[in-house]
N, C-alpha and C positions, 0 to 999 in steps of 0.2 A: 511090471512084470507084463511081457507081452503076451503071457499065456491068460492073462485077465481081460484081454482084448474082448470087447462086447459088439463092435460094429467094425465091419470091414468094407472099404471103398474099394471097387473094381473099374478100371476104367477100360471097357471092352474095345474101344477105338479112340484115335485122336482125330479122326476125320470128322468133319462137319459141313453140313450144308448153309451156313449162314455165316455172316462177318458181323457181329455184333460188335458194337463200339466197346463194351466193357471185356472182351475177351482177350486173354493174354496172347491167343495165336497170333494177333497183330503184330506183334515184336517178336514172336517165336520163331526161329529159324529151323527148328527140328523136322525130320520127315514124318508126314502122316502115316499112320498104319493102324493095323487091326491086330488085336490079341488072337493068336492062333488057338484052335479047339485043343491040341495036344497041352499048351501050356495053360489053359483054362482047367483042363482036367487035371493036371499036375497041382494047380491051386487047390482046386476042390479035394482032391485027396488028402491033402493037408489040414482042411478045417477041423476033423476029427480032434485035431491036438490043440484046439482051443475050447476048452470045455464051457468058457462063460460066454462064446460068441452067440449073439441073438439074432443079427441081421446082417444081411449083405446089401450095400447100396450099388447099383450101377450108375455111374455118372463119372463126370471128367470134362476135360476140355473138349472132347469129342461128343458127338450126338450118339448115345447108345442104341436107339432104335435104327441107326445105319448099319449097325454091325448084323451080317447074315445070320450069325448064330446066338442072337440075343434071347429069343424065346427058347431056345434050348439051353442055354445059361442058367436063365431063371428057374427052369424046370429043374436043372441038376442040384441047383441049391436049395429048392424046395423039396425035393427027396432028402435032403439032410435033416427037414424040420424047422431050417431056419426063416426067418421074415425077410422077403424080398422087397427091395425099393428101389425106383429110377428115377433120375431127373433127366428131363426132356426137354429139348425146345419146342415140342408138340407138332412141328412140321410135317411129321411122317404117320401122325396119327389119324389113320383112315379106320373104316369100319374092320377090316380085316386084320390090322396089327392091334387094334381095341380087342377085338375077340380072340387072337393070339395071347396077347397079355392076361387076359382074362383066365383062359385054358391053362397057360403056364402056371399060374397061381400067384402072379404078382399082388402083393400086398398094398404098396402105397406108389401113387404114381405123382411126382412133384413136377409141376410144370413151370418152367422159368419164365417169368413175368416182369419185366423192368419199367413198366407203366401200366397204369390202368384202363388207359385209353388208346384207341386205335392209333391216332397221329404219334404220340410219343414212342407206344410200341415199335412201331414200324421204322422209326427214325433210330431208336437204339438196337433193336435187333433186326439189322439190314438184311433183308431176302425173307423174311417171314410176313404172313399176313395175319393180322389180328382176328378177323372175321372167322376164317375156317378152323383157327386152333380154338376159340372160344365154342365154335358148334361142335368139333371132336370132344372137347370135354364135356359137354351137355350130352352128347351121344352116351359118352362112359357113365355120366351121372344117371342117365335114363337106364342104360343098362344094369345099373346097380339095384335100381328097382326091379328087375324083371328077371336078374339071373341068380342062380345060385350062390356063385363067388362074386363077392363084392371087393372093388379096389377103390382105397381111400384115395383122394384129391388132396394134393396141397399146392401151394403156390411158393415160389421162391422170388425173391426179390432183390436186386442189387441195388442198393441206395446210393445216389450221387448227386451232384448238385442240380443237373438236368433235370431230376424226376423226384426229388425230395417231396414237392408238393404234392406228386400223385399218392403218396401213402395215405392221405385221408380218403381216397377213393377205393383204396384196396379191399375193404369190407364189400364193397358193392359188387366188385369184382369176383370175390370168393364167393358171394351169394349167386352170382349169375351163373358161374360154373359149378357149382356144387362142392368147393372146396371147403374141407373141414378144417385145414390145417395153413396157416402162413409162416 
């Protein structure tokens, strides 16, 4: 029964600033694009029809924080009393974006890490730099201690032959960035 839907995934954009080895976009021939604000408003207006809906996850093949209206989208979903989550590659998490996510009411930020170390991470997540992303997550964690609204941090990890041994280091990375979920 579709009306018992409890979690909705929304892909605000299919654009991304990375060329990760794990990404389907390496073989995908579809044009890149962003969800328009009117389309998103139409989607939000229909969410009341799902009485069991608890959360909305902003994620997909693109980088959600690259969408110009991502903070506005999060605020619109929060106004409905729903939990909001985002999966990000972390490359656009600077101070203003972190503050914006907090003010918008984001509940959980999932950072994509396919390696717990710099060399493996940068090999898989081509175009990303490990250090700045770790620093941004630490800034987010520090803000959680100082600010009224707290954003939970989670790590997502795609396991493959080249990184399976790195799973043993994932706990250390989680502690380093303040992640509560993996």
